[in-house]
N, C-alpha and C positions, 0 to 999 in steps of 0.2 A: 270729504273725499268719498265718492260712491265705489262701493264693490268693483264695479266695471272699471272706473278710474285707476282703481288699485292694479286690477289684474292688467289693464293696458302698459300702465307703468312698468309692471314686473317683465311683460312679454317684449316690451321696447328694450329693456336693460339686460335680460337674461335669456332672451330668443328660445332656443331649442331646450333650455333647462327647466322650461315652465312646460307639463307634459300633458296637464289637463286643467280645466276649470268647471266648477258650477256654483254660479254667481245668484241663482234663483233658489234660495234655499235659506234656512234659519242662520246658518252658520257659513256665510259665502266661502269659497277657499280655492285656492291653487294648489294641485298636485305638482310637487317639484322632483328634481332629481336629488337622490339621497347625499351624494358628496357635495353638491351645491347648496346645501340648506344654510350653513353659516353665512356664505356671503350674502345670500338671499336675506337671511335675519338681518344681518348687518346694514343693508339697503334700507330695509323696512323701518329699523330703528333711527339711522342717520338721515336718511333721505326724506323719509315718509311719517315720520313722528310716531312710529310704534315703539314708545318706552317701556313698555310692558308686557312681559310674558305672562299671561292670565293662567295658561295650564298647559303642561306638555303631557301627553298621554300616549302611552303605548296601547296597540291595540292587536289582538289576534283575530284575523279574518277567516281562519279555518270554519267553514261550515260542513254541516251534517252531508251533503250531496258531494263534498269534496270537490268543489268548483273552483276553489282556491285555498291554497294554504299559505299565504301571504301573512307576513306582521306588517306592522305600520307606525307611524308617529305622528300624532296632529298637535300643533302648535295653534295655539288659541291667542292672539296678540290684541292688544289694547293700547290705550294712549290715557295719561294721565296729564292734565284734567280733562282732556276730552273722552268722556264717557261713551260718546256715540261713534268713535272711531274703532272697528271692530273688525278682524279680519282672522283666517284661519290659512295656514299651511299645511300640505300633507305630504306625507312621503311613505310609498309602499316599498316593501324589503322582502326578498326571498326567505323564507324561512331558513334554509341551510346556511345562508350568509347574510345576517340581517346587520349590517352595517351602515352607519349615519355618521356624518359629521356632529361633532359636538357645538353646541351653539352657547356653552357656557361663558364663553369670553365674549359673548354678545350681550346676555342677560345673566348674571351671576346665580339668579334663583334657579337657572336650569339645572344647576349641579346636583341638587337631591332629585329632582324630576327625572333626570336621566339615569342617576344610580337607581330609583326604583324600578324603571322600565327594564335596566338590565336585570337586576334582580329578579324581578317577576315573571320577566318575558324574554329575556336573554338577547336582546336588542344590545349590539355593540356600538357604543357612542365614540368614534375614533378621536383620539386627541383629548379626552377627558381626564383631568388630573388624578382623579381618585375613584376610578370604578371598582367601587367594593360593594359589597351587600350593605342593604339599608335596612331591609324587613326579615328577612331570612338569617338563619346562622350561618356563621362563615363557612362552616363544613357543609351546608346544605347541598345536595346534589340536584341540579335541574333547575328549572325556572317553574315555579307553582301556578302561575295564572295562564301558561300555555294552554290550549284546550286538548290538546292530545298529551298532556302531563300525568304520570302514573305515581300516585303518591307511594312513598315505601310504606311497607308493612309495620317497619318499626323504625324509629329514630334513636339512638343511644340508649336501648333497652327499654323505650317506651312503646306500648303498642298504638299503632296508628291503624287508621281504618276500621276502627270496630263498628259492628252493624249492631 
């Protein structure tokens, strides 16, 4: 199945939930509505054969010119044993209300990926069964991979930001 065929099937099934596409790139993708992602992923798995969540990555799109301050999630999907069946889904989220539906009920491996994106970027995966820190200490304040994050000068009496 080609990226064009995949995008056509998604648009046919989910219509206005498919917001954009770029199929002429190294990682062809469709940008989708945040709260529709779980239904779209279930369709990708059950109907199109994408049985493997290769990676789920949180992204901070904040740039130096402040043209955007959005956050995002990118889902790299694949199929086993068909290694050539690859496609991406993207969700763009407002920084102040970065909420997206969990896909851990579609692929259980999303559990840790989503926890990492929450821990480091503050993306809220609605419906996640255990959205707790996975890399930072439980009492850590903020989300350390946000480009506007200011690290504390001290953490539990240990100096930080030493130059």
